[in-house]
Rosetta silent file (secondary structure, phi, psi, omega in degrees, C-alpha in Angstrom):
SEQUENCE: MQARIDCFYCYFKQIANCMDIAGIEEDRQYQIFFDLMDDIKKMDRYRTPAENTTEMLMKLYRKIDNNDPFKESKEKSNTLALELYPALKDHLQKSTDKLYDALKISVAGNIIDLGIQKDYDLDASLQYSLKEGFSKNDYPRFVEKLAASDSVIIIGDNAGEIVFDRLLVEELIRLGKKITYLVKDSPVLNDATMDDARQAGMDKIATVTTTGSHYLGAPLTKISDEVSKLLEKSSLVISKGQANFETLEHEELAKDRIFFLLKIKCACIGQAAGANLGDIVFFTR
SCORE:     score description
SCORE:     0.000 S_00000001
   1 L     0.000  124.097  179.506  -51.803   34.534   12.704 S_00000001
   2 L   -79.403  150.982  175.609  -53.021   34.025    9.164 S_00000001
   3 L   -62.326  150.448  178.275  -55.541   36.323    7.533 S_00000001
   4 L  -125.461  170.395 -176.125  -59.150   35.158    7.562 S_00000001
   5 L   -59.949  -34.244  179.695  -62.164   35.903    5.418 S_00000001
   6 L   -65.342  -19.549 -178.883  -63.414   38.438    7.990 S_00000001
   7 H   -64.348  -25.850 -178.690  -60.215   40.451    7.468 S_00000001
   8 H   -61.691  -36.445  177.067  -61.562   41.691    4.130 S_00000001
   9 H   -59.316  -44.424 -178.730  -64.148   43.767    5.953 S_00000001
  10 H   -67.349  -35.599  176.239  -61.396   45.460    7.935 S_00000001
  11 H   -56.339  -49.543 -178.612  -59.343   46.128    4.805 S_00000001
  12 H   -66.414  -39.704 -179.804  -62.260   48.056    3.316 S_00000001
  13 H   -62.420  -41.318 -178.761  -63.076   49.762    6.621 S_00000001
  14 H   -69.682  -36.555  175.137  -59.525   51.016    6.993 S_00000001
  15 H   -61.239  -47.978 -177.676  -59.452   52.326    3.428 S_00000001
  16 H   -61.943  -46.910 -179.170  -62.720   54.192    4.022 S_00000001
  17 H   -62.691  -41.625 -178.566  -61.617   55.661    7.369 S_00000001
  18 H   -63.776  -45.803 -179.496  -58.269   56.733    5.988 S_00000001
  19 H   -66.455  -35.622  178.481  -59.766   58.511    2.994 S_00000001
  20 H   -64.912  -46.967  179.521  -62.368   60.193    5.191 S_00000001
  21 H   -64.321  -33.932  179.906  -59.733   61.459    7.635 S_00000001
  22 L   -77.883   -7.021  177.759  -57.591   62.601    4.690 S_00000001
  23 L    74.378   32.525 -179.864  -60.540   64.621    3.343 S_00000001
  24 L   -76.960  131.740 -179.568  -60.782   62.840    0.006 S_00000001
  25 L   -61.129  144.393 -168.911  -63.801   63.923   -2.071 S_00000001
  26 H   -59.530  -43.287  179.232  -66.474   61.185   -2.296 S_00000001
  27 H   -59.958  -38.684  178.232  -66.351   60.621   -6.075 S_00000001
  28 H   -67.894  -34.666  178.348  -62.579   60.169   -5.818 S_00000001
  29 H   -60.353  -43.569  179.122  -63.089   57.711   -2.944 S_00000001
  30 H   -58.055  -46.542 -177.196  -65.199   55.458   -5.171 S_00000001
  31 H   -63.746  -41.248  178.879  -62.512   55.371   -7.849 S_00000001
  32 H   -64.954  -41.787  176.619  -59.767   54.573   -5.347 S_00000001
  33 H   -56.737  -48.500 -178.365  -61.883   51.788   -3.850 S_00000001
  34 H   -62.357  -40.094  178.971  -62.411   50.231   -7.262 S_00000001
  35 H   -64.208  -41.301 -176.204  -58.692   50.472   -8.056 S_00000001
  36 H   -76.266  -19.358  179.233  -57.672   48.848   -4.771 S_00000001
  37 H   -58.977  -37.629  178.779  -60.129   45.975   -5.107 S_00000001
  38 H   -63.773  -37.372  178.027  -57.862   44.360   -7.691 S_00000001
  39 H   -69.931  -40.100 -179.620  -54.960   44.532   -5.219 S_00000001
  40 H   -63.392  -37.214  179.299  -57.056   43.146   -2.368 S_00000001
  41 H   -62.783  -23.946 -177.344  -58.051   40.152   -4.507 S_00000001
  42 L   -94.646    0.556 -177.650  -54.363   39.302   -4.875 S_00000001
  43 L   -62.830  144.574 -179.243  -53.531   39.447   -1.162 S_00000001
  44 L   -80.652  110.962 -177.279  -51.822   36.386    0.299 S_00000001
  45 L   -68.677  -13.109 -178.918  -54.300   34.759    2.692 S_00000001
  46 L   -92.628   -2.466  174.147  -51.461   32.887    4.385 S_00000001
  47 L   -91.427  174.531  179.609  -49.765   36.068    5.577 S_00000001
  48 L   -77.224  151.980  175.940  -50.814   38.051    8.627 S_00000001
  49 H   -57.297  -35.678 -178.388  -53.613   40.625    8.339 S_00000001
  50 H   -62.174  -41.268  179.754  -51.135   43.279    9.507 S_00000001
  51 H   -67.729  -44.960  178.579  -48.794   42.664    6.561 S_00000001
  52 H   -61.843  -43.749 -179.192  -51.602   42.695    4.014 S_00000001
  53 H   -61.669  -43.569 -179.053  -53.080   45.836    5.534 S_00000001
  54 H   -58.161  -47.663 -176.743  -49.737   47.646    5.483 S_00000001
  55 H   -67.993  -33.975  175.592  -49.140   47.028    1.793 S_00000001
  56 H   -66.089  -42.043 -179.312  -52.692   48.056    0.948 S_00000001
  57 H   -65.441  -38.644  179.887  -52.283   51.278    2.944 S_00000001
  58 H   -63.855  -36.417  175.756  -49.016   52.161    1.249 S_00000001
  59 H   -67.251  -39.671  177.917  -50.768   51.895   -2.135 S_00000001
  60 H   -63.454  -45.621 -179.558  -53.597   54.051   -0.799 S_00000001
  61 H   -57.824  -39.457  178.946  -51.177   56.693    0.511 S_00000001
  62 H   -66.822  -38.134 -178.474  -49.589   56.954   -2.924 S_00000001
  63 H   -67.330  -34.732 -178.982  -52.985   57.332   -4.585 S_00000001
  64 H   -96.068    0.564  177.683  -54.020   60.170   -2.270 S_00000001
  65 L    55.370   49.833 -179.645  -50.507   61.676   -2.273 S_00000001
  66 L  -150.343  112.488 -176.570  -50.312   61.771    1.515 S_00000001
  67 L   -90.259    1.760  176.351  -47.790   59.717    3.472 S_00000001
  68 L  -153.970   66.687 -177.522  -49.242   60.585    6.894 S_00000001
  69 L   -64.946  -16.534 -177.683  -53.002   61.239    6.724 S_00000001
  70 L   -98.164    8.991 -173.784  -53.355   60.607   10.469 S_00000001
  71 H   -54.484  -52.129 -178.934  -50.731   63.180   11.531 S_00000001
  72 H   -65.036  -39.818  179.414  -53.177   65.693   13.008 S_00000001
  73 H   -63.985  -38.047  179.187  -55.279   62.956   14.626 S_00000001
  74 H   -65.343  -43.351  179.395  -52.190   61.472   16.269 S_00000001
  75 H   -62.206  -39.700  178.426  -51.154   64.812   17.707 S_00000001
  76 H   -66.763  -39.670  178.070  -54.653   65.318   19.119 S_00000001
  77 H   -62.523  -42.808  178.022  -54.642   61.824   20.654 S_00000001
  78 H   -62.671  -43.580 -179.449  -51.317   62.541   22.346 S_00000001
  79 H   -62.492  -44.031  179.274  -52.569   65.886   23.637 S_00000001
  80 H   -62.884  -44.733 -179.582  -55.755   64.340   25.056 S_00000001
  81 H   -65.168  -37.539  178.759  -53.819   61.550   26.744 S_00000001
  82 H   -66.080  -30.523  176.580  -51.321   64.019   28.216 S_00000001
  83 H   -67.231  -31.198  179.254  -54.219   65.942   29.748 S_00000001
  84 H   -83.361  -18.621 -172.518  -55.279   62.743   31.540 S_00000001
  85 H   -54.636  -48.518 -177.564  -51.726   61.856   32.573 S_00000001
  86 H   -58.635  -41.922 -179.656  -51.538   63.806   35.896 S_00000001
  87 H   -67.266  -37.796  178.560  -54.743   62.244   37.278 S_00000001
  88 H   -68.725  -37.362  176.301  -53.619   58.773   36.220 S_00000001
  89 H   -61.713  -42.471  178.266  -50.241   59.336   37.829 S_00000001
  90 H   -64.154  -39.595  177.630  -52.013   60.309   41.030 S_00000001
  91 H   -59.532  -43.145 -179.420  -54.178   57.182   40.815 S_00000001
  92 H   -65.863  -35.104  179.424  -51.080   55.002   40.606 S_00000001
  93 H   -61.032  -28.502 -178.250  -49.517   56.691   43.616 S_00000001
  94 L   -93.311   -5.023 -175.150  -52.494   55.521   45.678 S_00000001
  95 L   -73.265  146.491  175.295  -52.562   51.981   44.235 S_00000001
  96 L   -86.067  -14.177  174.035  -51.732   48.948   46.339 S_00000001
  97 L  -138.767   84.082 -172.157  -50.342   47.200   43.247 S_00000001
  98 H   -61.826  -39.864 -178.233  -48.853   49.927   41.083 S_00000001
  99 H   -65.822  -43.613 -179.031  -47.470   47.635   38.394 S_00000001
 100 H   -64.064  -43.710  178.532  -50.760   45.815   37.902 S_00000001
 101 H   -68.868  -32.170  177.371  -52.717   49.049   37.666 S_00000001
 102 H   -64.899  -36.728  176.111  -50.096   50.510   35.315 S_00000001
 103 H   -65.685  -40.533  179.642  -50.676   47.562   32.984 S_00000001
 104 H   -68.285  -36.955  175.878  -54.442   48.155   33.096 S_00000001
 105 H   -67.103  -41.702  179.946  -53.987   51.851   32.348 S_00000001
 106 H   -59.251  -43.843 -177.316  -51.630   51.011   29.495 S_00000001
 107 H   -73.063  -23.967  178.471  -54.114   48.682   27.829 S_00000001
 108 H   -59.574  -34.638  179.706  -56.920   51.246   28.183 S_00000001
 109 H   -69.761  -11.958 -179.054  -55.144   53.347   25.571 S_00000001
 110 H   -69.532   -7.090  176.899  -55.404   50.475   23.104 S_00000001
 111 H   -71.948  -17.586 -177.960  -58.917   51.666   22.269 S_00000001
 112 L   -78.580   85.926 -177.043  -57.321   54.417   20.130 S_00000001
 113 L  -129.628   85.577 -172.819  -57.477   52.547   16.814 S_00000001
 114 L   -74.397  -11.642  175.340  -58.332   55.036   14.078 S_00000001
 115 L   -69.605  -33.710 -176.472  -57.953   52.447   11.346 S_00000001
 116 L  -100.067  -40.247 -177.067  -61.073   50.648   12.556 S_00000001
 117 L  -137.149  135.220 -177.262  -63.000   53.350   14.407 S_00000001
 118 L   -83.046  -20.867 -177.716  -62.808   57.128   14.108 S_00000001
 119 L  -119.648  149.240  178.814  -64.282   57.802   17.559 S_00000001
 120 L  -154.623  157.117 -179.317  -63.338   56.460   20.959 S_00000001
 121 L  -118.636   95.196 -176.963  -64.084   57.126   24.631 S_00000001
 122 H   -62.995  -40.573 -178.353  -60.833   57.110   26.587 S_00000001
 123 H   -62.909  -43.711  178.938  -62.484   57.768   29.925 S_00000001
 124 H   -64.374  -38.661  179.182  -64.883   54.835   29.519 S_00000001
 125 H   -64.295  -40.514  177.974  -61.996   52.608   28.450 S_00000001
 126 H   -64.256  -44.864 -179.439  -60.009   53.591   31.541 S_00000001
 127 H   -62.279  -41.161  179.583  -62.934   52.945   33.842 S_00000001
 128 H   -64.387  -47.392 -177.662  -63.543   49.537   32.274 S_00000001
 129 H   -61.022  -46.024 -176.361  -59.885   48.496   32.483 S_00000001
 130 H   -70.530  -31.545 -178.305  -59.443   49.564   36.089 S_00000001
 131 H   -85.508  -48.537 -172.492  -62.724   48.014   37.233 S_00000001
 132 H   -84.955  -37.497 -179.003  -62.999   44.812   35.185 S_00000001
 133 L    73.728 -167.117 -172.677  -59.346   43.882   34.701 S_00000001
 134 L   -87.452  131.664  176.847  -58.034   41.144   32.444 S_00000001
 135 L   -77.277  -26.601  175.115  -60.227   38.254   31.335 S_00000001
 136 E  -126.059  117.901 -163.014  -57.092   36.301   30.475 S_00000001
 137 E  -137.608  110.636  175.136  -54.375   37.064   32.968 S_00000001
 138 L  -108.660   30.596 -178.754  -50.772   35.864   33.225 S_00000001
 139 H   -57.467  -44.530  178.824  -49.749   38.641   35.590 S_00000001
 140 H   -57.545  -40.073  177.862  -48.310   36.263   38.238 S_00000001
 141 H   -66.214  -38.301  178.689  -46.074   34.691   35.581 S_00000001
 142 H   -62.674  -44.803  179.149  -45.043   38.147   34.382 S_00000001
 143 H   -60.302  -40.264  178.373  -44.023   39.208   37.893 S_00000001
 144 H   -62.961  -45.217  179.447  -41.973   36.036   38.203 S_00000001
 145 H   -67.840  -38.125 -178.873  -40.218   36.685   34.886 S_00000001
 146 H   -62.543  -38.445 -179.258  -39.733   40.353   35.703 S_00000001
 147 H   -61.599  -27.427 -178.223  -37.895   39.525   38.919 S_00000001
 148 L   -97.983    5.819 -176.103  -35.308   37.612   36.877 S_00000001
 149 L  -117.569  138.658  176.229  -34.931   40.281   34.162 S_00000001
 150 L   -87.171  -22.139 -173.947  -32.821   43.425   34.160 S_00000001
 151 E  -142.028  160.030  178.874  -34.567   44.917   31.151 S_00000001
 152 E  -136.983  137.350  171.337  -37.888   44.903   29.306 S_00000001
 153 E  -100.852  133.045  173.561  -38.724   45.631   25.686 S_00000001
 154 E  -115.848  122.930  176.480  -42.112   47.209   24.994 S_00000001
 155 E   -92.691  107.039 -174.827  -43.396   47.067   21.420 S_00000001
 156 L   -71.046  169.237 -179.219  -45.573   50.153   21.154 S_00000001
 157 L  -125.402  -94.368 -169.928  -48.793   50.526   19.225 S_00000001
 158 E  -101.822  159.731  167.719  -50.717   53.767   18.727 S_00000001
 159 L   -63.772  155.711 -174.557  -50.232   57.471   19.295 S_00000001
 160 L    80.761  -58.943  176.178  -52.088   58.619   22.402 S_00000001
 161 H   -56.721  -31.434 -177.998  -51.743   55.116   23.784 S_00000001
 162 H   -62.156  -27.344  177.136  -48.012   55.810   24.096 S_00000001
 163 H   -68.331  -40.199  177.049  -48.777   58.281   26.904 S_00000001
 164 H   -67.251  -35.036  175.645  -50.499   55.524   28.887 S_00000001
 165 H   -64.177  -32.007  179.634  -47.502   53.312   28.172 S_00000001
 166 H   -58.234  -39.377  177.561  -45.316   55.995   29.703 S_00000001
 167 H   -62.661  -38.804  176.991  -46.957   55.365   33.075 S_00000001
 168 H   -66.559  -44.059  179.639  -46.128   51.672   32.738 S_00000001
 169 H   -61.132  -43.702  179.588  -42.551   52.466   31.735 S_00000001
 170 H   -60.838  -37.835  178.732  -42.132   54.785   34.717 S_00000001
 171 H   -69.034  -40.698  178.158  -43.318   52.037   37.058 S_00000001
 172 H   -64.892  -38.182  176.560  -40.937   49.490   35.528 S_00000001
 173 H   -65.051  -39.810  177.249  -38.080   51.963   35.876 S_00000001
 174 H   -59.265  -29.628  178.652  -39.041   52.483   39.530 S_00000001
 175 L   -85.695    4.819  173.633  -38.599   48.738   39.915 S_00000001
 176 L    90.586   17.291 -177.096  -35.067   49.044   38.562 S_00000001
 177 L   -99.762  144.622  172.943  -35.606   47.845   34.975 S_00000001
 178 E   -89.466  134.867 -173.243  -34.077   49.289   31.806 S_00000001
 179 E  -117.834  131.888  168.605  -36.681   49.865   29.115 S_00000001
 180 E  -112.524  126.129 -176.760  -36.426   49.817   25.349 S_00000001
 181 E  -114.807  125.574 -176.000  -39.543   51.124   23.633 S_00000001
 182 E  -100.524  132.857  175.333  -40.146   50.340   19.955 S_00000001
 183 E  -126.654  171.039  179.348  -42.022   52.636   17.566 S_00000001
 184 E   -72.672  150.551  179.916  -42.583   52.592   13.793 S_00000001
 185 L   -73.694  -30.523  179.500  -39.857   53.866   11.507 S_00000001
 186 L  -152.300  165.920 -170.751  -42.334   55.904    9.434 S_00000001
 187 L   -63.913  139.692  168.202  -46.074   56.678    9.508 S_00000001
 188 L  -154.996  126.589 -172.467  -48.747   54.019    9.054 S_00000001
 189 L    47.339 -136.921  178.245  -52.311   54.540   10.322 S_00000001
 190 L  -107.743   27.150  177.879  -52.091   56.160   13.767 S_00000001
 191 E   -64.932  146.697 -177.962  -49.208   53.999   14.975 S_00000001
 192 L   -70.324  136.372  174.265  -46.668   55.755   17.179 S_00000001
 193 E  -118.211 -175.816  179.446  -43.465   57.021   15.555 S_00000001
 194 H   -61.028  -34.677  177.155  -40.454   58.805   17.013 S_00000001
 195 H   -60.264  -41.106  179.370  -42.348   62.111   16.778 S_00000001
 196 H   -68.786  -36.766  177.875  -45.084   60.691   19.001 S_00000001
 197 H   -61.542  -39.469  178.416  -42.503   59.350   21.453 S_00000001
 198 H   -68.502  -42.886  179.893  -41.079   62.857   21.784 S_00000001
 199 H   -64.002  -35.230 -179.158  -44.515   64.452   22.228 S_00000001
 200 H   -81.596  -11.279 -178.317  -45.383   61.871   24.890 S_00000001
 201 L    80.790   11.555 -179.122  -42.047   62.335   26.667 S_00000001
 202 H   -65.615  -33.715 -177.593  -41.137   58.669   26.220 S_00000001
 203 H   -66.865  -17.446 -179.165  -37.691   59.557   24.863 S_00000001
 204 H   -84.464  -15.568 -175.197  -36.792   61.203   28.168 S_00000001
 205 L  -121.659  -16.677 -176.655  -37.268   58.070   30.266 S_00000001
 206 L  -136.115  164.813  171.353  -36.594   55.080   27.984 S_00000001
 207 E   -81.334  111.057 -178.869  -34.416   54.058   25.081 S_00000001
 208 E  -101.688  127.330  177.666  -36.694   54.653   22.113 S_00000001
 209 E  -138.095  160.072  179.738  -35.816   52.992   18.830 S_00000001
 210 E   -93.543  159.665  176.574  -37.700   52.205   15.658 S_00000001
 211 L   -72.094   -8.450 -176.426  -38.539   48.781   14.337 S_00000001
 212 L    77.714   14.714 -173.478  -36.716   49.795   11.152 S_00000001
 213 L  -151.416  154.548  173.385  -39.985   49.270    9.328 S_00000001
 214 L   -97.782    1.208 -176.914  -43.317   50.913    8.580 S_00000001
 215 L   -67.241  138.315  172.333  -45.148   47.579    8.730 S_00000001
 216 L   -59.331  144.295 -176.383  -48.011   47.269   11.188 S_00000001
 217 L    73.479 -153.188  179.564  -47.060   44.991   14.036 S_00000001
 218 L  -141.468   60.426  179.018  -43.556   43.553   14.134 S_00000001
 219 L   -62.042  127.119 -172.365  -43.273   40.878   11.411 S_00000001
 220 L   -62.493  -24.412  179.230  -39.821   39.353   11.830 S_00000001
 221 L   -84.123   -6.366 -176.635  -39.193   39.323    8.082 S_00000001
 222 L  -114.526  -27.514  179.251  -39.925   43.064    7.802 S_00000001
 223 L   -75.900  167.734 -177.721  -38.345   44.668   10.864 S_00000001
 224 L   -67.182  155.580  177.106  -34.627   45.473   10.954 S_00000001
 225 H   -60.075  -37.028 -179.234  -32.074   42.746   11.689 S_00000001
 226 H   -61.603  -46.636 -179.206  -30.993   44.730   14.734 S_00000001
 227 H   -71.020  -37.600  177.217  -34.477   44.751   16.253 S_00000001
 228 H   -59.480  -43.602  178.093  -35.096   41.133   15.304 S_00000001
 229 H   -67.601  -35.646  178.346  -31.935   40.099   17.176 S_00000001
 230 H   -61.330  -43.607  178.633  -32.942   42.323   20.084 S_00000001
 231 H   -66.623  -38.950 -179.618  -36.253   40.473   20.394 S_00000001
 232 H   -64.756  -34.802 -176.074  -34.548   37.093   20.109 S_00000001
 233 H   -86.445  -21.836 -175.122  -32.113   37.898   22.910 S_00000001
 234 L   -70.629  141.884  178.165  -34.579   39.555   25.263 S_00000001
 235 L   -89.542  -14.405 -176.062  -35.924   37.553   28.173 S_00000001
 236 L  -151.885  124.223 -178.002  -39.040   39.701   28.571 S_00000001
 237 E  -134.018  137.835  170.382  -41.150   41.622   26.043 S_00000001
 238 E  -108.140  122.099 -178.818  -44.516   43.388   26.328 S_00000001
 239 E  -107.017  118.855 -177.140  -46.362   43.475   23.010 S_00000001
 240 E   -94.801  134.098  167.393  -49.091   46.127   22.740 S_00000001
 241 H    86.007  172.406 -173.190  -52.154   45.857   20.514 S_00000001
 242 H   -72.942  -42.588 -176.234  -53.659   43.613   17.878 S_00000001
 243 H   -63.835  -39.686  176.411  -51.195   44.047   15.011 S_00000001
 244 H   -64.576  -38.754  176.006  -48.247   43.077   17.195 S_00000001
 245 H   -62.085  -46.465 -179.357  -50.227   40.060   18.366 S_00000001
 246 H   -56.009  -40.009 -172.473  -51.054   39.082   14.769 S_00000001
 247 H   -90.851  -10.917 -174.862  -47.417   39.165   13.704 S_00000001
 248 H  -122.328  -19.852 -171.035  -45.799   37.584   16.777 S_00000001
 249 L   -62.025  -27.564 -177.488  -48.189   35.140   18.470 S_00000001
 250 L   -92.026   -6.091 -176.071  -47.182   32.232   16.223 S_00000001
 251 L   -78.113  143.948 -179.132  -43.436   32.839   16.429 S_00000001
 252 H   -60.246  -37.460 -176.795  -41.238   30.458   18.435 S_00000001
 253 H   -68.203  -12.662 -178.756  -39.518   33.338   20.210 S_00000001
 254 H   -75.916  -24.145 -171.409  -42.860   34.446   21.673 S_00000001
 255 L   -62.342  117.966  174.902  -43.247   31.435   23.955 S_00000001
 256 L    59.694   19.474  177.099  -43.084   32.426   27.632 S_00000001
 257 L  -130.700  -34.129  177.825  -41.159   35.608   26.779 S_00000001
 258 E  -100.474  123.190  177.643  -43.597   37.881   24.983 S_00000001
 259 E  -103.408  121.572 -176.129  -46.585   39.019   27.020 S_00000001
 260 E   -90.439  124.636 -176.503  -49.441   40.276   24.847 S_00000001
 261 E  -123.029  107.974 -173.797  -51.297   43.279   26.238 S_00000001
 262 E  -160.645  163.963  170.341  -54.357   44.306   24.213 S_00000001
 263 E  -100.566  134.516 -179.113  -58.051   44.941   23.937 S_00000001
 264 L   -80.384  106.447 -177.476  -59.912   42.412   21.773 S_00000001
 265 L  -110.715    9.198 -175.616  -61.516   44.515   19.022 S_00000001
 266 L  -149.637  133.538 -177.970  -61.988   41.714   16.487 S_00000001
 267 H   -61.020  -36.065  179.858  -63.673   38.307   16.764 S_00000001
 268 H   -65.795  -41.821  176.239  -60.844   36.631   14.836 S_00000001
 269 H   -63.055  -40.502  178.989  -58.260   38.022   17.246 S_00000001
 270 H   -59.513  -43.323  178.360  -60.468   36.854   20.090 S_00000001
 271 H   -62.416  -42.947 -179.102  -60.517   33.301   18.743 S_00000001
 272 H   -68.415  -33.193 -177.986  -56.743   33.280   18.356 S_00000001
 273 H   -89.591  -11.919 -177.346  -56.228   34.745   21.833 S_00000001
 274 L    73.712   39.788 -178.579  -58.887   32.618   23.540 S_00000001
 275 L  -141.786  172.226 -177.567  -60.924   35.646   24.653 S_00000001
 276 L   -99.207  157.628  176.755  -64.176   37.426   23.869 S_00000001
 277 L   -56.845  130.022 -179.897  -64.812   40.574   21.876 S_00000001
 278 L    94.227  -14.588  179.075  -64.296   43.607   24.109 S_00000001
 279 L   -68.271  155.025  164.183  -62.088   41.824   26.655 S_00000001
 280 E  -109.191  140.639 -173.442  -58.725   43.135   27.758 S_00000001
 281 E  -135.608  153.346  175.525  -56.040   40.489   28.080 S_00000001
 282 E  -145.661  102.779 -172.541  -52.480   40.083   29.347 S_00000001
 283 E  -153.491  165.854  175.174  -50.968   36.702   28.586 S_00000001
 284 E  -126.573  162.189  178.806  -48.090   34.746   27.139 S_00000001
 285 L   -80.379    0.000    0.000  -47.924   31.628   25.028 S_00000001
């Protein structure tokens, strides 16, 4: 997915949120904004928003001398999600379609996007996901593909959300599947890293590996060769969140193998996905 004119708003919003969370004094924020404007003007509009955002953030991190400004926020998100975990586990035990509900719980955590919004309501997101379900839904196709697959790759997204993904992973394991869960190699925004996987307990139930990259999403030219080959060989992949969608939806390897699981938090993403703002979707190309 190529960047669009509306992406510029998000670039600025993410800079502002990051500096606010990092506690940067307001006068210094103005100067950093002015400095980064020259870089934003040079961004390649034909690349994905995720790639442009990543490179802008890395410049910002250097300017504020902080390579993980969201560290404390990520830990809090994981802690909050872990507090909800027992009740959600109990809900799944009573479900008549555990896998389907596990997917809906997993996508509920996608609301934790601190780059765009500093506040979120996890409980409301869970209630919406479980009640409303997917507006675009390829679940029957997924079940068909799953029956023919021994393993599943899940491309993770945010901290906190990874706890909800754990419930999905546990259900897939119950169905006899081997799971590889991908996290970022180093911090960017509030994306999950190996530290978050350990806090969420994901490392105890799945093979957790990094993308070999700090880039948002999973751009094939930026992730490690090992992970790129892993995606190419896999028969079934679940891609969480908007950045993964941005970087993979146009790739040939995505067709009928990568299932995108996300909440639509951007009109441009909605247009590309064929859904409305606020929808949750689960579909493949």
